[in-house]
mmCIF file as gemmi writes it, N, C-alpha and C atoms, coordinates in Angstrom:
data_model
loop_
_atom_site.group_PDB
_atom_site.id
_atom_site.type_symbol
_atom_site.label_atom_id
_atom_site.label_alt_id
_atom_site.label_comp_id
_atom_site.label_asym_id
_atom_site.label_entity_id
_atom_site.label_seq_id
_atom_site.pdbx_PDB_ins_code
_atom_site.Cartn_x
_atom_site.Cartn_y
_atom_site.Cartn_z
_atom_site.occupancy
_atom_site.B_iso_or_equiv
_atom_site.pdbx_formal_charge
_atom_site.auth_seq_id
_atom_site.auth_asym_id
_atom_site.pdbx_PDB_model_num
ATOM 1 N N . MET Axp A 1 ? 4.992 0.605 1.486 1 0 ? 1 A 1
ATOM 2 C CA . MET Axp A 1 ? 5.062 2.026 2.315 1 0 ? 1 A 1
ATOM 3 C C . MET Axp A 1 ? 3.624 3.015 2.03 1 0 ? 1 A 1
ATOM 4 N N . ILE Axp A 2 ? 3.276 3.229 3.192 1 0 ? 2 A 1
ATOM 5 C CA . ILE Axp A 2 ? 2.826 4.388 2.959 1 0 ? 2 A 1
ATOM 6 C C . ILE Axp A 2 ? 2.632 5.816 3.761 1 0 ? 2 A 1
ATOM 7 N N . VAL Axp A 3 ? 2.489 6.679 2.608 1 0 ? 3 A 1
ATOM 8 C CA . VAL Axp A 3 ? 3.044 7.976 3.003 1 0 ? 3 A 1
ATOM 9 C C . VAL Axp A 3 ? 1.443 8.818 2.663 1 0 ? 3 A 1
ATOM 10 N N . ALA Axp A 4 ? 0.913 9.167 3.937 1 0 ? 4 A 1
ATOM 11 C CA . ALA Axp A 4 ? -0.073 10.231 4.023 1 0 ? 4 A 1
ATOM 12 C C . ALA Axp A 4 ? 0.564 11.514 4.017 1 0 ? 4 A 1
ATOM 13 N N . MET Axp A 5 ? -0.664 12.337 3.525 1 0 ? 5 A 1
ATOM 14 C CA . MET Axp A 5 ? -0.567 13.859 3.374 1 0 ? 5 A 1
ATOM 15 C C . MET Axp A 5 ? -1.584 14.754 3.511 1 0 ? 5 A 1
ATOM 16 N N . SER Axp A 6 ? -1.072 15.833 4.792 1 0 ? 6 A 1
ATOM 17 C CA . SER Axp A 6 ? -1.876 16.165 4.883 1 0 ? 6 A 1
ATOM 18 C C . SER Axp A 6 ? -1.811 18.206 4.836 1 0 ? 6 A 1
ATOM 19 N N . VAL Axp A 7 ? -3.018 18.892 4.181 1 0 ? 7 A 1
ATOM 20 C CA . VAL Axp A 7 ? -3.596 19.803 2.855 1 0 ? 7 A 1
ATOM 21 C C . VAL Axp A 7 ? -3.618 20.716 3.493 1 0 ? 7 A 1
ATOM 22 N N . ASP Axp A 8 ? -3.196 21.719 4.07 1 0 ? 8 A 1
ATOM 23 C CA . ASP Axp A 8 ? -3.312 22.915 4.403 1 0 ? 8 A 1
ATOM 24 C C . ASP Axp A 8 ? -3.234 22.92 6.196 1 0 ? 8 A 1
ATOM 25 N N . GLU Axp A 9 ? -2.687 22.408 6.841 1 0 ? 9 A 1
ATOM 26 C CA . GLU Axp A 9 ? -2.615 21.985 8.199 1 0 ? 9 A 1
ATOM 27 C C . GLU Axp A 9 ? -0.925 22.316 8.703 1 0 ? 9 A 1
ATOM 28 N N . ASP Axp A 10 ? -1.105 23.157 10.147 1 0 ? 10 A 1
ATOM 29 C CA . ASP Axp A 10 ? 0.311 23.451 10.334 1 0 ? 10 A 1
ATOM 30 C C . ASP Axp A 10 ? 0.316 22.095 11.261 1 0 ? 10 A 1
ATOM 31 N N . ARG Axp A 11 ? 1.959 22.051 11.424 1 0 ? 11 A 1
ATOM 32 C CA . ARG Axp A 11 ? 2.242 20.818 12.433 1 0 ? 11 A 1
ATOM 33 C C . ARG Axp A 11 ? 1.586 20.559 13.469 1 0 ? 11 A 1
ATOM 34 N N . GLU Axp A 12 ? 1.515 21.989 14.46 1 0 ? 12 A 1
ATOM 35 C CA . GLU Axp A 12 ? 0.929 21.29 15.598 1 0 ? 12 A 1
ATOM 36 C C . GLU Axp A 12 ? -0.408 20.584 15.488 1 0 ? 12 A 1
ATOM 37 N N . THR Axp A 13 ? -1.644 21.144 14.685 1 0 ? 13 A 1
ATOM 38 C CA . THR Axp A 13 ? -2.697 20.709 14.487 1 0 ? 13 A 1
ATOM 39 C C . THR Axp A 13 ? -2.554 18.977 13.901 1 0 ? 13 A 1
ATOM 40 N N . VAL Axp A 14 ? -1.473 19.063 12.953 1 0 ? 14 A 1
ATOM 41 C CA . VAL Axp A 14 ? -1.558 17.348 12.85 1 0 ? 14 A 1
ATOM 42 C C . VAL Axp A 14 ? -1.049 16.129 14.001 1 0 ? 14 A 1
ATOM 43 N N . GLU Axp A 15 ? -0.122 17.035 14.559 1 0 ? 15 A 1
ATOM 44 C CA . GLU Axp A 15 ? 0.306 16.51 15.379 1 0 ? 15 A 1
ATOM 45 C C . GLU Axp A 15 ? -0.859 16.335 16.662 1 0 ? 15 A 1
ATOM 46 N N . GLY Axp A 16 ? -1.756 16.868 17.067 1 0 ? 16 A 1
ATOM 47 C CA . GLY Axp A 16 ? -2.676 17.227 17.722 1 0 ? 16 A 1
ATOM 48 C C . GLY Axp A 16 ? -3.293 15.477 17.479 1 0 ? 16 A 1
ATOM 49 N N . PHE Axp A 17 ? -4.142 15.795 15.752 1 0 ? 17 A 1
ATOM 50 C CA . PHE Axp A 17 ? -4.95 14.766 15.397 1 0 ? 17 A 1
ATOM 51 C C . PHE Axp A 17 ? -4.146 13.328 15.77 1 0 ? 17 A 1
ATOM 52 N N . LEU Axp A 18 ? -2.629 13.518 15.257 1 0 ? 18 A 1
ATOM 53 C CA . LEU Axp A 18 ? -2.841 11.635 15.383 1 0 ? 18 A 1
ATOM 54 C C . LEU Axp A 18 ? -1.886 11.198 16.934 1 0 ? 18 A 1
ATOM 55 N N . GLN Axp A 19 ? -1.95 12.073 18.377 1 0 ? 19 A 1
ATOM 56 C CA . GLN Axp A 19 ? -2.084 11.524 19.453 1 0 ? 19 A 1
ATOM 57 C C . GLN Axp A 19 ? -3.31 10.67 19.617 1 0 ? 19 A 1
ATOM 58 N N . LYS Axp A 20 ? -4.348 11.501 18.745 1 0 ? 20 A 1
ATOM 59 C CA . LYS Axp A 20 ? -5.442 10.776 19.129 1 0 ? 20 A 1
ATOM 60 C C . LYS Axp A 20 ? -6.025 9.448 18.416 1 0 ? 20 A 1
ATOM 61 N N . HIS Axp A 21 ? -5.586 9.42 17.146 1 0 ? 21 A 1
ATOM 62 C CA . HIS Axp A 21 ? -5.486 9.195 16.203 1 0 ? 21 A 1
ATOM 63 C C . HIS Axp A 21 ? -4.075 8.345 15.395 1 0 ? 21 A 1
ATOM 64 N N . ALA Axp A 22 ? -4.198 7.539 15.885 1 0 ? 22 A 1
ATOM 65 C CA . ALA Axp A 22 ? -2.266 7.478 16.153 1 0 ? 22 A 1
ATOM 66 C C . ALA Axp A 22 ? -2.319 6.402 14.516 1 0 ? 22 A 1
ATOM 67 N N . HIS Axp A 23 ? -0.974 6.642 13.635 1 0 ? 23 A 1
ATOM 68 C CA . HIS Axp A 23 ? -0.735 5.726 12.437 1 0 ? 23 A 1
ATOM 69 C C . HIS Axp A 23 ? 0.238 4.823 12.596 1 0 ? 23 A 1
ATOM 70 N N . ASN Axp A 24 ? 1.014 4.376 11.432 1 0 ? 24 A 1
ATOM 71 C CA . ASN Axp A 24 ? 2.244 3.752 11.397 1 0 ? 24 A 1
ATOM 72 C C . ASN Axp A 24 ? 2.877 3.992 10.345 1 0 ? 24 A 1
ATOM 73 N N . PHE Axp A 25 ? 2.91 5.248 9.575 1 0 ? 25 A 1
ATOM 74 C CA . PHE Axp A 25 ? 3.352 5.613 8.647 1 0 ? 25 A 1
ATOM 75 C C . PHE Axp A 25 ? 3.413 6.866 8.51 1 0 ? 25 A 1
ATOM 76 N N . PRO Axp A 26 ? 4.404 7.743 7.673 1 0 ? 26 A 1
ATOM 77 C CA . PRO Axp A 26 ? 4.832 8.354 8.158 1 0 ? 26 A 1
ATOM 78 C C . PRO Axp A 26 ? 3.559 9.556 7.577 1 0 ? 26 A 1
ATOM 79 N N . VAL Axp A 27 ? 3.188 11.345 7.92 1 0 ? 27 A 1
ATOM 80 C CA . VAL Axp A 27 ? 2.453 12.378 7.464 1 0 ? 27 A 1
ATOM 81 C C . VAL Axp A 27 ? 3.489 13.362 7.018 1 0 ? 27 A 1
ATOM 82 N N . VAL Axp A 28 ? 3.223 13.358 5.596 1 0 ? 28 A 1
ATOM 83 C CA . VAL Axp A 28 ? 4.006 14.677 5.125 1 0 ? 28 A 1
ATOM 84 C C . VAL Axp A 28 ? 2.924 15.996 5.064 1 0 ? 28 A 1
ATOM 85 N N . LEU Axp A 29 ? 3.359 17.274 5.626 1 0 ? 29 A 1
ATOM 86 C CA . LEU Axp A 29 ? 2.629 18.34 5.652 1 0 ? 29 A 1
ATOM 87 C C . LEU Axp A 29 ? 2.965 19.021 4.233 1 0 ? 29 A 1
ATOM 88 N N . THR Axp A 30 ? 1.482 19.566 3.628 1 0 ? 30 A 1
ATOM 89 C CA . THR Axp A 30 ? 1.834 20.364 2.368 1 0 ? 30 A 1
ATOM 90 C C . THR Axp A 30 ? 2.391 21.709 2.591 1 0 ? 30 A 1
ATOM 91 N N . THR Axp A 31 ? 2.338 22.001 3.972 1 0 ? 31 A 1
ATOM 92 C CA . THR Axp A 31 ? 2.599 23.285 4.393 1 0 ? 31 A 1
ATOM 93 C C . THR Axp A 31 ? 4.171 23.528 4.489 1 0 ? 31 A 1
ATOM 94 N N . GLU Axp A 32 ? 4.884 22.017 4.314 1 0 ? 32 A 1
ATOM 95 C CA . GLU Axp A 32 ? 6.362 22.213 4.862 1 0 ? 32 A 1
ATOM 96 C C . GLU Axp A 32 ? 6.905 21.809 3.238 1 0 ? 32 A 1
ATOM 97 N N . ASN Axp A 33 ? 6.102 21.312 2.274 1 0 ? 33 A 1
ATOM 98 C CA . ASN Axp A 33 ? 7.094 20.615 0.904 1 0 ? 33 A 1
ATOM 99 C C . ASN Axp A 33 ? 5.951 21.012 0.222 1 0 ? 33 A 1
ATOM 100 N N . GLU Axp A 34 ? 6.713 21.03 -1.095 1 0 ? 34 A 1
ATOM 101 C CA . GLU Axp A 34 ? 6.149 21.374 -2.565 1 0 ? 34 A 1
ATOM 102 C C . GLU Axp A 34 ? 5.148 19.837 -3.283 1 0 ? 34 A 1
ATOM 103 N N . MET Axp A 35 ? 5.435 18.487 -2.448 1 0 ? 35 A 1
ATOM 104 C CA . MET Axp A 35 ? 4.588 17.497 -3.196 1 0 ? 35 A 1
ATOM 105 C C . MET Axp A 35 ? 3.104 17.462 -3.843 1 0 ? 35 A 1
ATOM 106 N N . PRO Axp A 36 ? 2.202 18.132 -3.154 1 0 ? 36 A 1
ATOM 107 C CA . PRO Axp A 36 ? 1.527 18.227 -4.25 1 0 ? 36 A 1
ATOM 108 C C . PRO Axp A 36 ? 1.52 18.529 -5.51 1 0 ? 36 A 1
ATOM 109 N N . ARG Axp A 37 ? 2.258 19.504 -5.641 1 0 ? 37 A 1
ATOM 110 C CA . ARG Axp A 37 ? 2.319 20.416 -7.14 1 0 ? 37 A 1
ATOM 111 C C . ARG Axp A 37 ? 3.512 19.029 -7.907 1 0 ? 37 A 1
ATOM 112 N N . ALA Axp A 38 ? 3.623 18.428 -7.595 1 0 ? 38 A 1
ATOM 113 C CA . ALA Axp A 38 ? 4.543 17.624 -8.203 1 0 ? 38 A 1
ATOM 114 C C . ALA Axp A 38 ? 3.875 16.578 -8.388 1 0 ? 38 A 1
ATOM 115 N N . TYR Axp A 39 ? 2.734 15.796 -8.241 1 0 ? 39 A 1
ATOM 116 C CA . TYR Axp A 39 ? 2.142 15.353 -8.587 1 0 ? 39 A 1
ATOM 117 C C . TYR Axp A 39 ? 0.686 15.558 -8.727 1 0 ? 39 A 1
ATOM 118 N N . GLN Axp A 40 ? 0.912 16.757 -9.272 1 0 ? 40 A 1
ATOM 119 C CA . GLN Axp A 40 ? -0.622 17.541 -9.423 1 0 ? 40 A 1
ATOM 120 C C . GLN Axp A 40 ? -1.806 17.016 -8.998 1 0 ? 40 A 1
ATOM 121 N N . LEU Axp A 41 ? -1.721 17.115 -7.287 1 0 ? 41 A 1
ATOM 122 C CA . LEU Axp A 41 ? -2.956 16.448 -7.06 1 0 ? 41 A 1
ATOM 123 C C . LEU Axp A 41 ? -4.134 17.721 -6.646 1 0 ? 41 A 1
ATOM 124 N N . GLY Axp A 42 ? -5.557 17.067 -6.754 1 0 ? 42 A 1
ATOM 125 C CA . GLY Axp A 42 ? -6.479 18.29 -7.048 1 0 ? 42 A 1
ATOM 126 C C . GLY Axp A 42 ? -7.259 18.035 -5.808 1 0 ? 42 A 1
ATOM 127 N N . LEU Axp A 43 ? -7.788 16.492 -5.942 1 0 ? 43 A 1
ATOM 128 C CA . LEU Axp A 43 ? -9.342 16.094 -4.437 1 0 ? 43 A 1
ATOM 129 C C . LEU Axp A 43 ? -8.315 15.326 -3.941 1 0 ? 43 A 1
ATOM 130 N N . PHE Axp A 44 ? -8.642 15.422 -2.999 1 0 ? 44 A 1
ATOM 131 C CA . PHE Axp A 44 ? -8.268 14.444 -1.867 1 0 ? 44 A 1
ATOM 132 C C . PHE Axp A 44 ? -9.56 14.062 -0.964 1 0 ? 44 A 1
ATOM 133 N N . PRO Axp A 45 ? -9.044 12.544 -0.53 1 0 ? 45 A 1
ATOM 134 C CA . PRO Axp A 45 ? -7.767 12.26 -0.542 1 0 ? 45 A 1
ATOM 135 C C . PRO Axp A 45 ? -7.49 11.174 -2.082 1 0 ? 45 A 1
ATOM 136 N N . THR Axp A 46 ? -6.353 11.182 -2.155 1 0 ? 46 A 1
ATOM 137 C CA . THR Axp A 46 ? -5.654 10.475 -3.333 1 0 ? 46 A 1
ATOM 138 C C . THR Axp A 46 ? -4.901 9.791 -2.911 1 0 ? 46 A 1
ATOM 139 N N . TYR Axp A 47 ? -5.134 8.574 -3.65 1 0 ? 47 A 1
ATOM 140 C CA . TYR Axp A 47 ? -4.533 7.725 -3.904 1 0 ? 47 A 1
ATOM 141 C C . TYR Axp A 47 ? -3.404 7.129 -4.497 1 0 ? 47 A 1
ATOM 142 N N . ILE Axp A 48 ? -2.379 7.092 -4.365 1 0 ? 48 A 1
ATOM 143 C CA . ILE Axp A 48 ? -1.098 6.358 -5.834 1 0 ? 48 A 1
ATOM 144 C C . ILE Axp A 48 ? -0.915 5.281 -4.973 1 0 ? 48 A 1
ATOM 145 N N . VAL Axp A 49 ? -0.904 4.079 -5.525 1 0 ? 49 A 1
ATOM 146 C CA . VAL Axp A 49 ? -0.214 2.378 -5.497 1 0 ? 49 A 1
ATOM 147 C C . VAL Axp A 49 ? 1.058 2.364 -6.853 1 0 ? 49 A 1
ATOM 148 N N . ILE Axp A 50 ? 2.205 2.394 -5.805 1 0 ? 50 A 1
ATOM 149 C CA . ILE Axp A 50 ? 3.59 2.343 -6.62 1 0 ? 50 A 1
ATOM 150 C C . ILE Axp A 50 ? 3.91 1.122 -6.236 1 0 ? 50 A 1
ATOM 151 N N . ASP Axp A 51 ? 4.108 -0.065 -7.41 1 0 ? 51 A 1
ATOM 152 C CA . ASP Axp A 51 ? 4.159 -1.6 -6.666 1 0 ? 51 A 1
ATOM 153 C C . ASP Axp A 51 ? 5.976 -1.097 -6.714 1 0 ? 51 A 1
ATOM 154 N N . PRO Axp A 52 ? 6.33 -2.779 -6.177 1 0 ? 52 A 1
ATOM 155 C CA . PRO Axp A 52 ? 7.388 -3.024 -5.668 1 0 ? 52 A 1
ATOM 156 C C . PRO Axp A 52 ? 8.964 -2.213 -6.75 1 0 ? 52 A 1
ATOM 157 N N . ASN Axp A 53 ? 8.256 -2.097 -8.349 1 0 ? 53 A 1
ATOM 158 C CA . ASN Axp A 53 ? 9.51 -2.057 -8.926 1 0 ? 53 A 1
ATOM 159 C C . ASN Axp A 53 ? 9.704 -0.489 -9.586 1 0 ? 53 A 1
ATOM 160 N N . GLY Axp A 54 ? 8.672 0.301 -8.691 1 0 ? 54 A 1
ATOM 161 C CA . GLY Axp A 54 ? 8.73 1.911 -8.553 1 0 ? 54 A 1
ATOM 162 C C . GLY Axp A 54 ? 7.752 2.53 -9.838 1 0 ? 54 A 1
ATOM 163 N N . THR Axp A 55 ? 6.732 1.664 -10.456 1 0 ? 55 A 1
ATOM 164 C CA . THR Axp A 55 ? 5.566 1.725 -11.173 1 0 ? 55 A 1
ATOM 165 C C . THR Axp A 55 ? 4.624 2.084 -10.888 1 0 ? 55 A 1
ATOM 166 N N . VAL Axp A 56 ? 3.933 3.597 -11.284 1 0 ? 56 A 1
ATOM 167 C CA . VAL Axp A 56 ? 2.891 3.839 -10.581 1 0 ? 56 A 1
ATOM 168 C C . VAL Axp A 56 ? 1.919 2.92 -11.012 1 0 ? 56 A 1
ATOM 169 N N . ASN Axp A 57 ? 0.981 2.177 -10.131 1 0 ? 57 A 1
ATOM 170 C CA . ASN Axp A 57 ? 0.112 1.058 -10.509 1 0 ? 57 A 1
ATOM 171 C C . ASN Axp A 57 ? -1.275 1.232 -10.835 1 0 ? 57 A 1
ATOM 172 N N . THR Axp A 58 ? -1.676 2.202 -9.804 1 0 ? 58 A 1
ATOM 173 C CA . THR Axp A 58 ? -3.374 2.569 -9.244 1 0 ? 58 A 1
ATOM 174 C C . THR Axp A 58 ? -3.193 4.218 -9.253 1 0 ? 58 A 1
ATOM 175 N N . ALA Axp A 59 ? -4.017 5.223 -9.599 1 0 ? 59 A 1
ATOM 176 C CA . ALA Axp A 59 ? -4.137 6.054 -8.421 1 0 ? 59 A 1
ATOM 177 C C . ALA Axp A 59 ? -5.915 6.464 -8.909 1 0 ? 59 A 1
ATOM 178 N N . PHE Axp A 60 ? -6.712 6.654 -7.669 1 0 ? 60 A 1
ATOM 179 C CA . PHE Axp A 60 ? -7.681 7.454 -7.349 1 0 ? 60 A 1
ATOM 180 C C . PHE Axp A 60 ? -7.847 8.176 -6.933 1 0 ? 60 A 1
ATOM 181 N N . ASP Axp A 61 ? -9.015 8.968 -7.007 1 0 ? 61 A 1
ATOM 182 C CA . ASP Axp A 61 ? -9.155 10.237 -5.762 1 0 ? 61 A 1
ATOM 183 C C . ASP Axp A 61 ? -10.556 9.477 -5.407 1 0 ? 61 A 1
ATOM 184 N N . GLY Axp A 62 ? -10.933 9.883 -4.16 1 0 ? 62 A 1
ATOM 185 C CA . GLY Axp A 62 ? -11.283 9.995 -2.976 1 0 ? 62 A 1
ATOM 186 C C . GLY Axp A 62 ? -11.578 8.373 -2.336 1 0 ? 62 A 1
ATOM 187 N N . ASP Axp A 63 ? -12.18 8.93 -0.959 1 0 ? 63 A 1
ATOM 188 C CA . ASP Axp A 63 ? -12.307 7.859 -0.052 1 0 ? 63 A 1
ATOM 189 C C . ASP Axp A 63 ? -12.78 6.895 -0.378 1 0 ? 63 A 1
ATOM 190 N N . GLN Axp A 64 ? -12.427 5.93 -1.341 1 0 ? 64 A 1
ATOM 191 C CA . GLN Axp A 64 ? -13.243 4.105 -1.487 1 0 ? 64 A 1
ATOM 192 C C . GLN Axp A 64 ? -13.312 3.241 -0.482 1 0 ? 64 A 1
ATOM 193 N N . GLY Axp A 65 ? -12.262 4.019 0.799 1 0 ? 65 A 1
ATOM 194 C CA . GLY Axp A 65 ? -12.631 2.881 2.011 1 0 ? 65 A 1
ATOM 195 C C . GLY Axp A 65 ? -11.354 1.802 1.898 1 0 ? 65 A 1
ATOM 196 N N . PHE Axp A 66 ? -10.943 1.153 3.256 1 0 ? 66 A 1
ATOM 197 C CA . PHE Axp A 66 ? -9.492 0.332 3.071 1 0 ? 66 A 1
ATOM 198 C C . PHE Axp A 66 ? -9.683 -0.853 2.298 1 0 ? 66 A 1
ATOM 199 N N . GLY Axp A 67 ? -11.323 -1.204 2.494 1 0 ? 67 A 1
ATOM 200 C CA . GLY Axp A 67 ? -11.222 -2.594 1.682 1 0 ? 67 A 1
ATOM 201 C C . GLY Axp A 67 ? -11.136 -2.535 0.09 1 0 ? 67 A 1
ATOM 202 N N . GLU Axp A 68 ? -11.44 -0.863 -0.376 1 0 ? 68 A 1
ATOM 203 C CA . GLU Axp A 68 ? -10.472 -1.329 -1.786 1 0 ? 68 A 1
ATOM 204 C C . GLU Axp A 68 ? -9.666 -0.895 -2.22 1 0 ? 68 A 1
ATOM 205 N N . LEU Axp A 69 ? -8.861 0.177 -1.038 1 0 ? 69 A 1
ATOM 206 C CA . LEU Axp A 69 ? -7.369 0.123 -0.99 1 0 ? 69 A 1
ATOM 207 C C . LEU Axp A 69 ? -6.603 -1.226 -0.977 1 0 ? 69 A 1
ATOM 208 N N . ARG Axp A 70 ? -6.979 -1.784 -0.456 1 0 ? 70 A 1
ATOM 209 C CA . ARG Axp A 70 ? -6.193 -3.051 0.122 1 0 ? 70 A 1
ATOM 210 C C . ARG Axp A 70 ? -6.414 -4.163 -1.795 1 0 ? 70 A 1
ATOM 211 N N . LYS Axp A 71 ? -7.674 -3.811 -2.463 1 0 ? 71 A 1
ATOM 212 C CA . LYS Axp A 71 ? -7.369 -4.493 -3.514 1 0 ? 71 A 1
ATOM 213 C C . LYS Axp A 71 ? -6.479 -4.066 -4.505 1 0 ? 71 A 1
ATOM 214 N N . HIS Axp A 72 ? -6.346 -2.788 -4.296 1 0 ? 72 A 1
ATOM 215 C CA . HIS Axp A 72 ? -5.102 -2.358 -5.398 1 0 ? 72 A 1
ATOM 216 C C . HIS Axp A 72 ? -3.578 -2.625 -5.365 1 0 ? 72 A 1
ATOM 217 N N . LEU Axp A 73 ? -3.724 -2.734 -3.663 1 0 ? 73 A 1
ATOM 218 C CA . LEU Axp A 73 ? -2.156 -2.963 -3.005 1 0 ? 73 A 1
ATOM 219 C C . LEU Axp A 73 ? -2.134 -4.159 -3.612 1 0 ? 73 A 1
ATOM 220 N N . ALA Axp A 74 ? -3.318 -5.615 -3.343 1 0 ? 74 A 1
ATOM 221 C CA . ALA Axp A 74 ? -3.179 -6.6 -3.808 1 0 ? 74 A 1
ATOM 222 C C . ALA Axp A 74 ? -2.845 -6.88 -5.266 1 0 ? 74 A 1
ATOM 223 N N . LYS Axp A 75 ? -3.179 -6.606 -5.723 1 0 ? 75 A 1
ATOM 224 C CA . LYS Axp A 75 ? -2.826 -6.173 -7.706 1 0 ? 75 A 1
ATOM 225 C C . LYS Axp A 75 ? -2.013 -5.498 -7.822 1 0 ? 75 A 1
ATOM 226 N N . ALA Axp A 76 ? -1.16 -4.75 -7.234 1 0 ? 76 A 1
ATOM 227 C CA . ALA Axp A 76 ? 0.361 -4.627 -7.253 1 0 ? 76 A 1
ATOM 228 C C . ALA Axp A 76 ? 1.168 -5.513 -6.695 1 0 ? 76 A 1
ATOM 229 N N . GLY Axp A 77 ? 0.837 -6.439 -6.301 1 0 ? 77 A 1
ATOM 230 C CA . GLY Axp A 77 ? 1.93 -7.475 -5.445 1 0 ? 77 A 1
ATOM 231 C C . GLY Axp A 77 ? 2.184 -7.191 -4.177 1 0 ? 77 A 1
ATOM 232 N N . MET Axp A 78 ? 1.738 -6.937 -3.497 1 0 ? 78 A 1
ATOM 233 C CA . MET Axp A 78 ? 1.632 -5.894 -2.314 1 0 ? 78 A 1
ATOM 234 C C . MET Axp A 78 ? 0.467 -6.768 -0.956 1 0 ? 78 A 1
ATOM 235 N N . GLU Axp A 79 ? 1.775 -7.31 0.144 1 0 ? 79 A 1
ATOM 236 C CA . GLU Axp A 79 ? 0.974 -7.463 0.946 1 0 ? 79 A 1
ATOM 237 C C . GLU Axp A 79 ? -0.12 -6.605 1.594 1 0 ? 79 A 1
ATOM 238 N N . THR Axp A 80 ? -1.069 -7.18 2.666 1 0 ? 80 A 1
ATOM 239 C CA . THR Axp A 80 ? -2.177 -5.961 3.319 1 0 ? 80 A 1
ATOM 240 C C . THR Axp A 80 ? -2.38 -6.76 4.052 1 0 ? 80 A 1
ATOM 241 N N . HIS Axp A 81 ? -2.205 -5.752 5.555 1 0 ? 81 A 1
ATOM 242 C CA . HIS Axp A 81 ? -3.002 -6.788 6.887 1 0 ? 81 A 1
ATOM 243 C C . HIS Axp A 81 ? -4.233 -6.336 7 1 0 ? 81 A 1
């Protein structure tokens, strides 16, 4: 499962963006929860890949492109499309 996180944007702004750039995964708003503090995220984007057993397999900062993300997902035993 992929979960996106929007930092410092309100719901109206995010929903407007998603109408133009639809995603099929949930988007969490930091303005409505405390998730970034729990994971101690400081740089965005940050990718955390959790394998099917619930173990953090990979965590990396910065946009390395979907090709690199697919490699990390495959390494964790997850299918990518």
